[in-house]
N, C-alpha and C positions, 0 to 999 in steps of 0.2 A: 620353638625356636631356640636355634644351635647359640652357645655364647661366643664370643671371640675366641675364647681359649679352646675351645669346643673347635673347633671351624682350624685354628690355627696347628691343634695336635693332629687332629685328623689329615688336614693337607700334608706334613710332615709327615704322618706315617706311610700314606698312599706314595707319597718320594720316593723311602724309605723302600718300599717293598718294590718297587716300581728296579730302582738300582740296584737291589738284591735278584730281581728277576732276571735282567741284564747281566751282571757278570756270570750266573749262575746257565745264563744262554750262550757264553763264550766255549769255545771246543774248547779240549783241554789246551791244545798249542799254546792257545793265548791266555789261559790260565796260568799255565805256567810259566809265559814271558813277562806274564803281570805280578808273580812271585816271586821271580828273580829280578825283576826292578825294583819292587819293594826291599827285595834280603839286600842289595844293591846297594841304597839310598842307607840301609841300616847301616851299613859297611863303612858309607861315608862317613856318617854321624858320629858312630859310635867307639871306630873303632879306629887305633890313633895308630898312622904309619899306612893305613888302608889302601890309599894311593900310592905306595908304593908296594904294593904287593903285585907278584908276575899275575898274567892271567891264571896260573893251574892254584894260585894261595886263592884267586877272587873267586876261584869257581867252586873250592873247597867250601871256602866258609859261605857262599851261596848256598850251595847242598846241604850243609851243614843246617842252616836256620829256615828255609823253605819251608819245610813242614810246621814248625812251629811258629812262622808267621801265617800260614796259613788257617792255621786254628786261632790265630789269636785273632785273626781277621772274622772270622765266625762268631765267634763271639760275643767281640766287641760289637759289632754288626746287630745282633741281634740284643744285644743289651741294651744300644740304643734303640732299637725296639720295644723291647720291654717298656720301655719308660715310655716311649710316643704313647704306643696301646694304651698303657694306663692311664694317659692322659685324656684320649680320645673317648675313652670308657667310663671313666670318673664323672659322676655326677652327682646334685643335689641328694637324689631321692637312694642312692645304691648305697652302702655301706663300703667302706674301704678293704677292707678283708675282702668280698664277693668282688669289687673293681680286679683287684688284684689277682684272684683267681680269675677270672674274665679272661684280662688281658694274657694271664701266661698261658691259658687254654686259646686263644689266638692265634698268639704267637709259636707257639708249637705246630698246632694246626699247618700254621704257614710255613714252619720248616718242614714239616711234612712232607708239603703238597712240591716245595722248591726240591727237595730232593728226588723226587716222584720225577719233575721234570727234569730233571738233569739225565734220566735214563733216556732220554730221546735228543743227549745233545753229543757230536760224535767227539767219541773219548774221554767222557764222565760219564759218573756213576753213583746211583744212589747208596748212601752208605748210614745204616742206622748209629753210627758214632757220631756223626755230623748232625742228626735231628736231636740225641742225646746233648752234645755240645752246645747248638745253639738253644732249645731248649732251656740248659742252662744260664746262660746268658741272658734269655727271656725273661727267667727267674728273675736275675741278678737285679736285671735292669727293672724288673718289673717293684719288689721289693726296693731300691735306691727310689724310686718314685711313689712307693706309698710311705715311705718316712719323709720321705724331702715332702710330701702332700700333705699328710697328718702333722708337722711341723708347721708348716703355711698354716692349714684352718685352724690350729691348737694359736698359732700367735695371731692372725686375723679373726677371730674368731667366724669362719664360715666363708667371710667372703671369696677364700679362693674357690670355692667349690659353687660359687650360685654361676 
């Protein structure tokens, strides 16, 4: 029987994997529009006087940060996925380091299959660098989960894993 904690982590893991799949299923034009929207939002939130930029200045700003925004989104989504996968695979009978390794392998495998999926989406491609970035995100998210779960386990004398 699965614990409530495990059910929650599994549900959120599946939900995030679905969200990632849906983002990857967007054609290149839609994906680019989403990145431009995010870059524009960053400009409005963090750049003094952004609203007074002329259209060329806004376009130049958006073009200059669109790539880093995409890569940060990759890393962040997969870091959250790594954290969730750790929570979904953590079990009383499995050592924490083994749980970390399993969650990292599952997350990296998902990143690879997600990139392969993009081969079939108009205007998109499979990028090994994205798999490496995503895998790094999974690693960092899993590491954060390992540290968090270990601290909780130590503080609560095992009740977090039960």
